[in-house]
N, C-alpha and C positions, 0 to 999 in steps of 0.2 A: 465493193465493201462487203465484208462477211462478219458474222457474229464473232466477237472477241477482238476484232481489230480496233485500233485507236479511233480511226475516223468514224466507224460505225457506232462506237460507244458515244462519241461526241454528238452524233445525230440524235441518238436516243435521249441523251440528256437535254439537248436543245428542244426536242419535241415535247419534253415534259415542262421545261422552264418557260418556253415561249407563251403558251396559253395562260399559265399562271401569272406571268408578268402583265399581260393584257387585262386579265380579270382583276387583279388587285389594283392596277393603275386606274381602271374604270371605277372601281369601288371608292378609291381615294378621291377621285374627282367628283363622284356622285354624292358624297356625304352631304355637302351643303345644299345641293339641288333637292335631295330628298327632304331635308329639314324645312327648306323654304316652301316646298310644294305642299307639305302636309301639316304645316304649322296652323294652329287654331287662329282664325281671323276674328276680328271684332265685328259684331253684328250691329252696333250702334244702339242708341237708347230705345228700349222696348218696354212697354208696360208688362211686367212679369207677374204671374200668379204665385201663390205660395209654393215653396219647395220644401219637401220633407226629406231630410237627410237620415237615411236608415243605416245603422251600424250593427251588423251581427258580430258578436264577440264571445269567444270561449277561452277563458284563462288568458286574458290579455291585460292584466293589471299593470304590467311593466310599461305599457305604452298607450293605454286607453285614455289617460288623462290628457296628453297632448292632442290626441285625435278629437276629443270632445271640446276642448278649449278652442281649437281652430275652427271646428264646425260652428260654434256659437259666435265666432268673431267675424262672420261673413258680412259684407257690406250690402247684401240684398236685405231689404227691410222685413221681408215676410218669410221667415225660416223657422222650421221646427226640427228638433233633433231627437230621434228615437233610437235608444240603445236596446237591443235584444240581448239580454244576458243568457247565453246558451249554457245554462247549468254549470257555470264556472265554479271552480273550487279555490280560487286564489283572491277573492274579494274584488273582482272586476267591477261589479255594480257599485260597490262602495267607493272605489277610486274615481269612477266616472261621475258619481253624484257629487263628490267633493270638488272635482274639477269644474262642474257646472255651477257651483257656488250659488245655488238657489235660483238660477235662471228659469223662469216659468216656461220657456220654450223647450225645455229638456224634459224627457220622460224616460224612465226605465221600464222595460217590459220583461217580465220574468219568462224565460224560455222553458219549454217542456221537452220531454223526450220526443224525438221525431216519430211521426206516424210510420207505419210499415211502408217500406219502399221509398222513403224520403231520406236524403242526405241531411246532415245537421245544418249546414249553412243555408241550404235552400229553405228548410223548415223555418229557420230564424228569419230569413228575408220575407217569407210569406207572412209570418207573424207581424213583422214591421209594416208591411204593405197594408195588411188588414186594419191596422190602427192609425195609419197615416191619414192626414186631412189635406195634403197638398195635391194640386193638379199635376205637379211634377215630382217624381221620386228620384232621389240620388242615393244609390247604394255605394258605400265606400267600406273598405276593410278597416279593421281596427288599427292597423299599422300605418294608415294614411294620415298625413298632416296637410290640410288644405291651406292654400294662400287665401287672403281675405277676399279677393275678388273672384275666386274660382266659381262659386255658384252662379253669381250674376253673369259672368262671361259665358259660361257653358249653357246656362238656361236661355240666354239671348240667342245663341246659335241654334239651339234646339227648336225654339219657337220660330225664329226667322226662316229657317230652312225647312220647317215642318217635318222634322225628324221624329221617328218613333223612338229611336234609341241613339244616344250619343255616348261614345266612350273615348277616353283620352289616355295617351301615354304620358306619364309624368317623368320624374327623375327619381333616382335612388339615393337614399341616405346610407352611406357606406362608412362604417366606423371601425370595423375590424379588418385585418390584413386580407383574410379570405373573401370577405364581402367585396373589397375593392378589386381583388384579383379576378373573381369568377362571375359575379353578378352582371357587370356590364357586357362581358363576352356572351353569356347565355341570353341575357335580355335583348341585346341587339341582334343576336342570331335569330331569335323569334320574330322580332320586328321586321328584319330583313326578309323573312320568309313569307310575310303577309303581303298580298297584293292589295294595297290600300286603295288604289284607284278603283279596283273591282268591288271592294267592300262598299265604297261610297257611291257606286253606280247602281241605281234602282234596276237596271236592265240585266243584272247578273244574279246568280244565286250564291256568290261568294260572300261569306259573312265572318266577322270576327269582332270580339269585344275584349277589353281588358277589365276584369272584375274589380280591380282596385278603384276604378272610377267609372261607374255605369249609371247614366242618367236616362230616364225614360219618361215619356208622356204617360200619365196615368191611364188615359183612355186606351192607348195602344197596348200598354202592359196588361190591362184587363182583357183586351181582345184576344191576346195570344195565350191567355191562361196563366199569366204571371210565372212565378217560379215553379208552379205546378207542372208547367210544360217541360221542365228539365229537372224534375224532383230527384232523380236517382243517379245523376252523373257527377263524376269528379270534375268535369270540365264545364261547369255550369255557365260561365260567362259566354264562351263561344257558342255553346248549344242554344243559349237564350237568344243571342244575336241571329242565329240561323232560324229560330222560331219566328222572330220578328220579320225577317225578310220573306220567309215562306208565306206569311199572312199579308204581305204587301206593304209593310211599313219600311220607310227609308231609314238607312243607317248612316251615321257619321262617325268616322274614326280619325283622330287628329293627334298631333304631337304638341304637347303643351307643358314642357318641363317647369315653366314658371308658375303653374297653377297648383301643383301638389308634389310632395315627396313621400316616398314609402320606404320603410325599413323592413325588408322582406324576411331576412334570416340573419342570425347572429354568429354562426359557426359554419365550418366546412361541412360537418355532418348535417346540419339543418338545410344548407344549400342543396346538397345532394338528395336528401330525402324529399325536400319540398318540390324541387323541380322534377324529380323522377316520377312523382305520383301522377303527373298529367302530361308529360312530354310526349309519350307514345300515343296517348289518347288524342292529343292535338294533331297527330299525323293520321288520324282515323284508323290507327292500328294497322297501317299498311307496311309490311316488312320491307318492300323495295324502297319505299320513301325513306324509311329509317336507315336502311343501308346506304342510300345515296347521301343522306345527311352526315352519316358517320364517315363515309369516304371523303366528303368535302372537307371535314375537319382534319382527318388524318393526312390525306394526300395534299390538300390545298393549303393547310396551315402548319402542320407539324413536321411532315416529311422533309421539307426544305431545310429545316434546322438540323435534322439528322444528316442530310447531304453536306451542309456547311461544315459540320463537325468532322465528317468523314473525309472531307477534301484535303485535310492536312495529313492524311495517312499514306503509307506506301502503296496500298492497293489502288488508291485513287490515282496516283502518279502512273501506275502501270496501265490502268484502264483508260485514262484520258490522255496520257502522254505529258511529259514535263513541259513541252513547248506550249501546250494549250491549257494546262491546268489553271493558270492564273485567270484566264478569261472565264472559265467555268466557275471558278471560285467567286469571282466578282459578280457574275450574273446570279449565282445562288444567293449571295449576300443581298443583292438588290431585291430578290423575291422574298427574302426574309424581312427586309426593311419595309416593304410596301404595306403589309398588314399592320405593322407598328404605326405607320402614318395614318391608316384608317382608324385604328383604335385611338390615337392621339386626337384626331379631329372629333371623334365621337365624345371623348372625355371632355374636351373643351366646350363642345356644344351643350353638354349637361352641366357646365359651370365648374368643372374640376380642373386641376392643374395640368393633367395629361401625363404626369410622371409615371402613373401606373401602366401606361402603354407598354413599358418595358417588360411587364409580366404577362404579356399577351399569350406567349406559348404555354405558360403554366395554366392560365385560364382556359385555354383550349383543351388541355389535358383533362381538366375537370369537366368541361362540356362533353368530351368524348365518353367519359365514365358515366355521366348522367344519361346520355343517349343509350348506352349499353344497359345500364341498370333499369331504365324505364322499359326497355323492350322485354327484358327477362324477368322483371319483378311483376308477376301476374297479380299478386295480392299486395296491397299496401295498407298501412294504418296511419291515419292522420287525425290529430286532435282526438285520439282515443276511439276513432271509428274506422271500420274496415271497408275497403273497396276491392272488388275483384273484377279484373278486366275493365276498369274504368267505371264500374257501377257499384252502388252502395250494397253492402251486405257481404257475408262470407261466402266462400266457394260452396256450391251445392254439392253435398256429399254423394248425391246420386249421379 
């Protein structure tokens, strides 16, 4: 066989499609196993201390009401809710206060400009922690809506397993077309890249946390220096988990879509800007890792669709031969179908219909663009504050 011959071309195509078939078949089969393995278990009845729910918020009037009402509706009897209004210009504090309806467990803390070297969110979390009275602190984003049993179940696991930090993957609230197309693709790409077993093992240095739901023991939090230990980074949740593990505190990372939902972004532009700000930082700014992730998306997810489209053209008939083209076309279609099955199973596990699995190639195009943009966007502005190379502050002109 020589280059350009039909048989040789068929071998090349087969060498590309075979590993992809095995990869996507394994992922399709492994979705349920991953979810069963890392689902949050019940710890049983435990006498729990006070839990302080800390909510940093900056210009979140459009969604803070639902967040505060859900936080106050917890079935754990000893809860306080602290909102740090991070210099909002849209009436966030007023909306939150109205949502609390006079509940004495709710307090608004007026935010101030961050001290030098501090990112705004970490400064607000530090403010909340300083005023909290609970032995357990739960940091949630303003776009999070907790289920009524979320605090009790999570705190029971934190106490029973003697964890320093517990973080959960919830589910997404997807209302617009682009949210439904892109966020599950990007979100599950991140989850799939995390070695959850290693995170949950005290014997490793692998650490990860999801800042949407981050529960800590107050004693452990103070021991690591609280948010002061990660004061300047755009990736505060992961870096905080790393600080906990370095100081010898056990981590817990679990999947619990029944305990909270989050509406991250509302438009394609927000999705791209929001994920781009910390995607590359999450890869520790390693170019080879970013290149590998991009190649996985392009070669593993998108290129087979290009091959399938090209298989109906005359060049494909010449390259592969009319007698064999049907086999290659069918095999390529299978490789395109398997990621849709993976996406369908993930959608169903999160409680959605699964119909948006058909948009998976489009979602992967957005993911590829987010990866590229994150690598090449050295500086980014989020919530009116600038980060450079993943750290707070503008580029040093020197």
